[in-house]
N, C-alpha and C positions, 0 to 999 in steps of 0.2 A: 272732434270725431273725424276720422279719416277712413274713407271707403276705397278699397282697391279693386280694380277690374283688370286681371291679367288676360292676355289673349288666350283663346282656346287652343289646346294642343292635341286633342284627339283627332286622328286622321279623318278627314272629310267634314269636320265641323266648321261651318262658315259663320255661325251666329256669334253674337257678342251679348254679354249679359245686360247691357243697357244702351239705348240709343242716346244721341246727344240731348234730345228733349228730356229724357228721363234724368240725365245727369244735371241738366239745368235746374230741375226741381229740387235737387239736393244742394247744389251750390247756392241757390237762392236762400237757403236756410243756413248758410255759413258752414256747410259740411264740405270738407276738402275731399276731392276725388282724384285719385291717382289711377291713370289708365296706361296700359302698356302700348307702346308705339305700334300702329297698324292693327290694333285689336279689332277694330270695326271695319277695316278696309274691304274684306271679302263680303261683308254684308251691305256695302255701299255707304258706309259712314267714315269719311276720311278724318285723319287726326285734326285737321283745321276746324272741323265742326265741333269736336270735343273741346278744343282750346277756346273756341268762341263761347261754349257753354260753361266755361270756367274751370274745366278740368286741367290737371297737370299731366303732361305726357312724359313718360320715362321709358327708356329702352331696357332698363334693368328689372327683370322679373323678380329677382330676389329682393330688391328694394321695396317692391309693392308688398310682398309678404312680411317684410321686416317692419314696415311703417304702418300698415293698415290695421284698424280695429276690426273692420268687417271686410271679408273677401267675397266678391260676387262672381260666380262662375255659371256657365250654362251647364256643362257636364263636369261635375266635381267628382270626388272620390266615390267609387262604387259604380257610378254611371260611366266614368272613364277608368276602366280597368286595364287600359292599354299602356299608358305612359304617365300615370299620375304619381308615381313613387317620389319623383323629385319634388313635387309640390308638397307632398306629405312631410318630407324632411324639413320644409321651410316653415310650416305652420308652427305657432307657438302657443303656450299656455294663455288662456283667457281670450284668445282670438275667436271670432265668429265666422264660420264658413256657411254661405248660403248658395245652394245650387241644386240641380237634379242629381240624385245619388243612387237611383234604382234601389231603394232601401230594402224592399221585400225580397229581391233576388240577390242582393249583395250586402247583407247585414254586417258582414265582417268589416266593411269600410267604416261603419259607425263606431265600431269598437276601436279601430285604429285611430280615429280622430279623438275619441275619448281618452285613449292611452296617452295622447299628446297633451291632454289637459285643455283642449279646445272645445268649442261648442259648435254643433252642426245643425242646420235646418235643411231637411229634405223637402224640396218643393212638391214632390209627387204626393206627399201626405197631407197637403192642404185639404181640410174637410169640405165636402160639398154642401155647404150651408149658404144661405143668402148673402150674409155679409162678407163671405170669403170668395165670392164669385170673381171679383177683380184680382184675386191672387192665384186663381186656378190655372196653373201652367199646363196641366194635362189637357184641359179643355181648349186652351189657346192653341196649343200645338196640334191637337187633333183636328181642329177646324181647318187649319192649313193643309194637313195631311189628307183629309177627305177631299178637299178641292183639288189638290195636286194629283191625287190618284186617278181622278176622272180624266184629267188631261193626259196622264201617262197612258191610260187605256185607250183614249181617243187617238193618240199618236201611234200606238202599236197596232191598232185595228186596221184591217184593209177596207173599211167602210166608213161613211160619215155618220154623224149622230142624227141630224134632223131629216125629216121627210122633205124631198124636193120634187116639185112637178116641173119638168123641163121639156124642151122640144125633143130631147133624146129619150124621153120616157120618165116615168115616176120612180123616184128612189125611195124605198121604204125606210122608215126610221130604224135606228139601231135599238135593240132591246138590251137594257142594262139591269142587272140584278145586284143589289147591295145586300151583303150578308153581314149582319151585326150593325144595329142602328143606334150606336151611341153618338157622341158629338161628331166623330169623323164620318160615320155612316150617314147621318142626317145632312151634313154638308155635301157629301158625295151625291146623295139623292138630289139635293137642290141644284148642284152644279150640272149633273147629267140632264136634269129637267130643263135647265136654262139652255143647254146645247141642243135641245130638241129630241132627246131620246124618249122611248117608252120605258119608264122606270118602275121596277118592282123592288120591294125590300122585304127582308125577313130578319126577325129578331126573336129569340126565345122568350123574351119578357113580354107578357100580355100588354103591359103599359105602353109599349112602343108603338102599338097600332095607331093611336091618335097622333103620335109624333110623325109617323110615316105619312099619314094623310095630310098633315099640316104643311108638308113640303112638296105636295103634289105627286107623291108616289103611290103605288098600289101595294097594300100589304099582302104578302104571301102567307096564307093560313094553312097550317098542317094539323092533322089530327093527332095532337100530342098533349099530354098533361104537363102544363107549364107553370103550375101553381107555385113551385119552389125554385123558380128560375132566377129570381132577383135577390141579390145580397145587399149588404150595407152600402150606403152611398149611391144607390141606383145602378151599380155595376152588375153585369151578369155574373151569376154564380156558376162554379164548375159543376158540370152534370155527370151522371154515371154513364158507363159504357153502353148499357142497354138503351138508355134514352138517346144517346148519340147515334147508335146503330140504326134505330128506328127513324130518327131524323134524316139520316143520309138516304135511307131507302125512299122516303117520301120526296126528298129534294131532287132525286135523280131526274125525274120527269120535268121538273121546273128548270133545272140547270140546262137540260138539253135544248131548250128553246132560246137560250140567251146568246147574245153576241159578245157582251162584256160582263164579267163578274168582278166585283170588288169586295174583298173580304176584310173585315175590320175587327173580328171577334178576338179579344184578348182578355185574359184573366190576370189581374195584378199579381205579380210575383210567381206566376205559374206558367207552364207550357200552354201555348195556344191550342184550343180544341181543333181537331180535324173536321172541317165542314165539307170539304170537297175531296172525295177519294179518287184514286186512279180510275176506278170504274166509271165514276161520274165524268171525269175528264174525257174518257173514251166515248161517252155518250154525247159530248158537245159537238157543235158544228165545226167543220174545218175552218181555220182562220179566226176562231174565237180567242178572246184574251181574258186572262185572269190577272188581276193586280192584287197581290197579297200584302196588305198593310201589316199583317201580324208576322211577317217573315222573321223579324228579330227575336220573336219568342217561339220559333219553331215552325211557324206558318199554319194557316188554316187549310192549305192544300197539301195533300200527300207528296206532291212532286215539287213543291217550292224549294228553291235553294237560296239561302240568304245572300243578298248582294248580287244575284245573278239573274239573267233572263234565260229561261229554259223553254225549248220547243218540244212538246211531247204529244203524240197522237194528233198532230196538226193543230195543237192549241199552244199559244204563247203564254207562258207563265212568268210574271215579273215578281221578284222578291226584293223590293227596294229596302234600303237601309236609311234611317235618319231623314225621312222625307221632308220634314219642316226646314232642315238645313238648306234645301234647294230653293227655299223662299226666304232666304236669310234676312232680307231687308225688313219685311213685315213680321217675320218670326221674332226678330230682335226687338222690334217695336212693341209687340204684344208681350213678350217675355219681360222686357224692361218695365212695362207698366205693371205687370204682376209683381216684380221685384219692388218697384217703387211703393206700391200699396202696402206690401208686407213691411217694408222699412218704416212707413208712416205709423204702423201699428206698434213697432217695437222700439222706436226712437222717440223720446219725449221732447217737449218744447225746448229743453235746454241742450238738445243734441246729445243726450246720454242714452246708452242702451238700457232698455227696461223690459226684461223678459218676465212677463206675468204668467206663471204656470197655472193660474186659475182661469186663464183664457183658453178656450178649447182649441183655438188655432195654434197658439204657442205650444200647448201641451201635446197637440196632435202631430206637430211637425219637428220638434226638437228631438234629434236622435242621439245626440252626444252632449254632455254638459258636466263640467267639474269632475272629470274622470269616470263618469258613469254613462251608461246607456239608459236614459230614463223612460223611454217609450215602452209600454208594457208588451206590445206585440213583438217589437224588435228583440226584447229580452227573451221571449219564448223562442224566437228563431235562433238566437245565440245560445240557447240552453242555459240562460242565467236565471237565478232565483228571483222571485218577485221582490220589488223594493217595498220597504215598510212605508206606510202612509206619510209619516213625518219626514222621511228621507226624500220621498217623491215630491 
């Protein structure tokens, strides 16, 4: 068994698919690991550490694709629509590609891999079940994004977070509102609370109330019917325009009191809902800050511009891209552990690949296999007919 880890090529991506400690877990089982030179350098993992972990370093990217049975990438086909065509040309029949592939937004990437006769596992599709928690890349990266978003807001704000009683007077604590309380939102709540802010949080899902309280924040409760707000896997479900309009009206008064707002509401494979309208921005305090973690999906704020910082109506609006990449050391450590656990599931004791499609983790994440796209939802997105049971 040979596992290949090429360096990441998408602009701004500093993470690497595995840390040296993760690589060590593979080489200890006699798996050969090929890693491209300097693949981990931007994340703080020099080649010498990979060599010490038993990996073989090569400068030749093509050699990795030619030799490896399994290719590990952070941003693979679909997730990297910028410059991955060269890699697609290098993959071969029977090879397994594992990485983030943004499958719901870029299903055509799965078809492209299938057309090459290769197999692809999209990490975003790992089901949210107990035994798959240690493989859940989305939760790992969202944890870091929520933490970093608070630091970004604190840096951009003209005030400090904690209350201070000084000889020069009492400084009131900042008021922070977190909109969307999934994994990123909860970590943002906890981080803002640790920094001393007065933290409130809002999520359309009724079940989020207890989670908000558990991290020391105060739930914002609006007079809305939220009975159909939660979809499969605990993710928020897309809401109708009437619901969203009423939600915005009720939120305007809440938003006007905040110093920092962090929005995290994203719908997998869909455009992010608008939670903060321009009228709401106008109602905010001068010097207030919005950190929009949904910027890559269109943003939760009307005025968000992806990858840019905008100042509108005296409010600073940040639209960051790929936030976990800014914490590349720990992001790579967490992602590598997710990869390692998944590999332990699909590689048997004889170091042979064993994809058991009766396992819901395998069935739920494989988006290309033996010339087909076996994933039922992906087939719908690609307008392909349903596979017969025996074929599946």
